[in-house]
N, C-alpha and C positions, 0 to 999 in steps of 0.2 A: 413502456420502459424498455430500453436497450440494455442487454447484459454484456459485460466485459468478459467474454469467454474465449478470446483468442490468445491468451497468455500461454507461454511455455516456461518462462522463468519465474512466474508468480502463481501461487495457488493457495486458496483457503482449504486447509486440510480437515478442520473440524471447528466446532463452536460449542461452548457450554459455559454456564456459570458466569456470564458477563465477560468472557474472554474469547479471542480468536486465535486459533493455531494456524500460522501461515508459513509457507515455504517461499523464501526469497532466493531463488536459484538453489544453492546448496545449504543455505542457512535457514534453520527453523526457529521462528520467534513466536512467543505468546504475548499478545497485547490486550489490554482491557478494551472493551467495547460495550457501552451501556445498552446498545440495541440488541445484544444477544440475550434472549429470554429463555433459551432452552436450558434445562438443568442437567440433563444426562449427556455424557460424551458418547458420540457415535463410534469413535475409533480410539478407545482408551490407550491402546498400545502405541499410537502415534505420539501421544503426549509425553512418552518416556524418551523421545529422541530430540527434545528441545535443546537448542544451543543457548538461548537467552530468553528471559521473561522480564517484562516491565512490571514493577511493583509500585502501585500507587501509595503515596504517603497520606496519612489522615489529615495532614495540614496543608495539602496541595502539592502538586508536582509528584516526584517519585524518583525511582532509580532502576537501572537494568541490573538484573542478577544473572550472572553467566554460569552455565553448567559446563560448557565446552568453549574453547577459545575460538573466536571468530575474528575476521579481519576488521580493522578500524572502519573501513569502507570497502565496498565492492560494487561491481557493475551487473545490472540485469538488462535484458533487451526486451523490447516489444516491437515486433516486426523489424523495421529498419531504424528504430529509435533506441538509444542507449541512455541509461539512467545510472547515476551514482547513488548508492544506498548506504545509509549510515544510521545506526541507532542514536536517536537524539535524546536529550535529557527530559523530554516531555512526551514520551511514548511513540513519537513519529519516526519515520525512516527517510523522510525527504520526498516521498512519492505517494500519491493516492491512486492505486491501481484501477479503481473503479472509473477513473477518468479516461480510460482507454477508448471508450465509445466516442468520446469527444475528439480524441486524437484521430480516430478512424474517419470521423465526419470531416474534420479539418483537412486531413491528407487527401481525401476525395475531392473536396472543394478546390484545393490548390492544384491538384492534378488536372482537373477539368476546367480551370480558369482560362487557360490559353493566354496568359499574360503574367508579368512579374507580380508576385504577391509579397506584401510586407505583413508581418504578423506581430501583434501586440498581445502578450499573454498577461492578463491581470488576474491576480490570485488573492483570495481573502480567506482567512481562517478565524472563526470566532470562538472555537472551542466546542460549539454545538453542531456545526455543519461546515462543510467546505464547499467552495464553488470556484470554478474557473470560467473566465469569460474570454473568448478569443475574438478579437476584432480584426477582420481582414479588409483591406482596402486596396 
């Protein structure tokens, strides 16, 4: 398994009780994640600096609860890539940072191809997992 550890604008600050505490550039978000099994917060003081938290509804979906004003959208960078981030109505931000290992692989393939490359980015989200498939020809 490759780890997406080359980020400067994104960071998981802590995880506990089915939630992730994340830094997206200067914005701190709490989002639910059913894979978080730890009960205790490792850095409880960091949870006091949250800009917004996604609250799940018992009937499906949910809403963002804002503690501090944040932009409607903002940009973060990964190496020479720029992404627009925006809290969506279903807990997402428009980006899966763990996919950075795939972007690294793809950038290396393109750089070493010695020919023009066309890229098709296919994306699927089922609610249980996400996957990206890059097809180069």
